[in-house]
C-alpha positions as CSV (number, residue, x, y, z in Angstrom):
1,X,112.3,-35.7,-180.5
2,X,114.3,-35.6,-183.7
3,X,116.1,-32.4,-182.5
4,X,117.0,-34.0,-179.2
5,X,118.3,-37.1,-180.9
6,X,120.2,-34.9,-183.4
7,X,122.4,-33.8,-180.5
8,X,123.3,-37.4,-179.6
9,X,123.5,-39.2,-183.0
10,X,125.6,-38.9,-186.1
11,X,122.4,-39.0,-188.3
12,X,118.7,-38.8,-187.6
13,X,115.9,-39.6,-190.0
14,X,112.5,-38.4,-188.9
15,X,109.2,-39.3,-190.6
16,X,106.1,-37.2,-190.4
17,X,102.8,-37.9,-192.2
18,X,101.7,-34.2,-192.2
19,X,103.6,-32.2,-194.9
20,X,102.9,-28.9,-193.1
21,X,104.6,-30.2,-190.0
22,X,107.6,-31.4,-192.0
23,X,108.1,-27.9,-193.4
24,X,107.8,-26.4,-189.9
25,X,110.3,-28.9,-188.5
26,X,112.8,-28.4,-191.2
27,X,112.8,-24.6,-190.6
28,X,113.3,-25.1,-186.9
29,X,116.1,-27.6,-187.4
30,X,117.8,-25.3,-189.8
31,X,117.6,-22.4,-187.3
32,X,119.2,-24.7,-184.6
33,X,122.0,-25.8,-187.0
34,X,121.0,-29.4,-186.9
35,X,122.0,-30.5,-190.4
36,X,122.4,-34.1,-189.3
37,X,118.6,-34.4,-188.9
38,X,116.4,-35.2,-191.9
39,X,112.7,-35.1,-191.8
40,X,110.7,-36.9,-194.5
41,X,107.0,-36.5,-195.4
42,X,105.7,-40.1,-195.4
43,X,103.7,-42.6,-193.5
44,X,106.2,-44.6,-191.5
45,X,103.9,-47.6,-191.2
46,X,103.2,-47.7,-195.0
47,X,106.6,-49.1,-196.1
48,X,110.3,-49.0,-195.9
49,X,111.9,-45.7,-195.0
50,X,114.9,-44.9,-197.2
51,X,118.2,-45.1,-195.3
52,X,117.5,-48.4,-193.5
53,X,118.8,-50.3,-191.6
54,X,118.6,-48.1,-188.5
55,X,120.3,-48.4,-185.2
56,X,117.2,-47.0,-183.4
57,X,113.6,-46.2,-184.2
58,X,111.5,-44.1,-181.8
59,X,107.8,-44.1,-182.5
60,X,106.1,-41.1,-180.9
61,X,102.5,-42.5,-181.3
62,X,100.9,-45.8,-180.4
63,X,99.7,-48.8,-182.3
64,X,97.0,-51.1,-181.0
65,X,98.9,-54.4,-181.6
66,X,102.5,-55.4,-181.6
67,X,102.2,-57.1,-184.9
68,X,101.7,-53.7,-186.6
69,X,105.4,-53.0,-186.0
70,X,106.8,-55.8,-188.2
71,X,107.6,-53.4,-191.0
72,X,109.5,-51.2,-188.7
73,X,111.3,-54.1,-187.0
74,X,112.5,-55.3,-190.5
75,X,114.3,-51.9,-190.8
76,X,116.4,-52.4,-187.7
77,X,120.1,-53.2,-188.0
78,X,121.4,-56.1,-185.9
79,X,121.4,-54.8,-182.3
80,X,119.0,-52.0,-183.3
81,X,116.3,-50.9,-180.9
82,X,112.7,-49.8,-181.5
83,X,110.5,-48.1,-178.9
84,X,106.8,-47.7,-179.3
85,X,103.6,-47.6,-177.2
86,X,101.4,-50.6,-177.9
87,X,97.8,-51.2,-176.9
88,X,94.5,-49.4,-176.5
89,X,93.4,-46.9,-173.9
90,X,93.6,-47.3,-171.0
91,X,96.0,-50.3,-171.2
92,X,99.0,-49.3,-173.2
93,X,102.6,-50.2,-172.5
94,X,105.8,-49.0,-174.0
95,X,107.7,-51.9,-175.7
96,X,111.4,-52.1,-176.4
97,X,112.2,-54.3,-179.4
98,X,115.8,-55.3,-180.0
99,X,116.9,-57.1,-183.1
100,X,119.2,-59.9,-182.0
101,X,119.9,-60.9,-185.6
102,X,118.1,-62.1,-188.7
103,X,114.5,-62.5,-187.7
104,X,115.3,-62.9,-184.0
105,X,113.9,-60.1,-181.8
106,X,113.7,-59.6,-178.0
107,X,110.7,-57.7,-176.8
108,X,110.4,-56.2,-173.4
109,X,107.7,-54.1,-171.7
110,X,109.1,-51.0,-170.1
111,X,106.2,-49.1,-168.5
112,X,102.5,-48.3,-168.9
113,X,101.3,-45.1,-170.6
114,X,98.6,-43.6,-172.8
115,X,99.7,-42.1,-176.2
116,X,97.5,-41.1,-179.2
117,X,97.3,-43.6,-182.0
118,X,99.5,-42.9,-185.1
119,X,97.7,-41.3,-188.0
120,X,96.6,-43.9,-190.7
121,X,97.2,-46.7,-188.2
122,X,94.7,-49.5,-188.8
123,X,91.9,-49.6,-186.2
124,X,92.3,-52.4,-183.7
125,X,90.3,-55.5,-184.1
126,X,87.2,-55.4,-181.8
127,X,86.0,-58.2,-179.7
128,X,82.9,-60.0,-181.1
129,X,80.7,-62.3,-179.0
């Protein structure tokens, strides 16, 4: 995804939790001449990503609840967009979050899907009778 975005954006910052995948991605990006793409080894849900605010954030895994995206939403520039699959199998939907300004966000459901949960993502709360 980062390589594709690197052809469309002036700057792309990718985050990957697995350091071995980071190294592999950096080698491939260098071979493709995509110097505008940075890949950082870190947990994107654990805290702020250096370089914020961002115009767009694309999350390639899912989170069980929309509230788990508040840290990422805070890193959006005004007018910035975030896309992420939210929910639990078999009922997930891709959400588009647009920062209108300050703490004002517009959230829209785009389509249903099924995407693996992000590594280190907290487990969803389970229903208790």
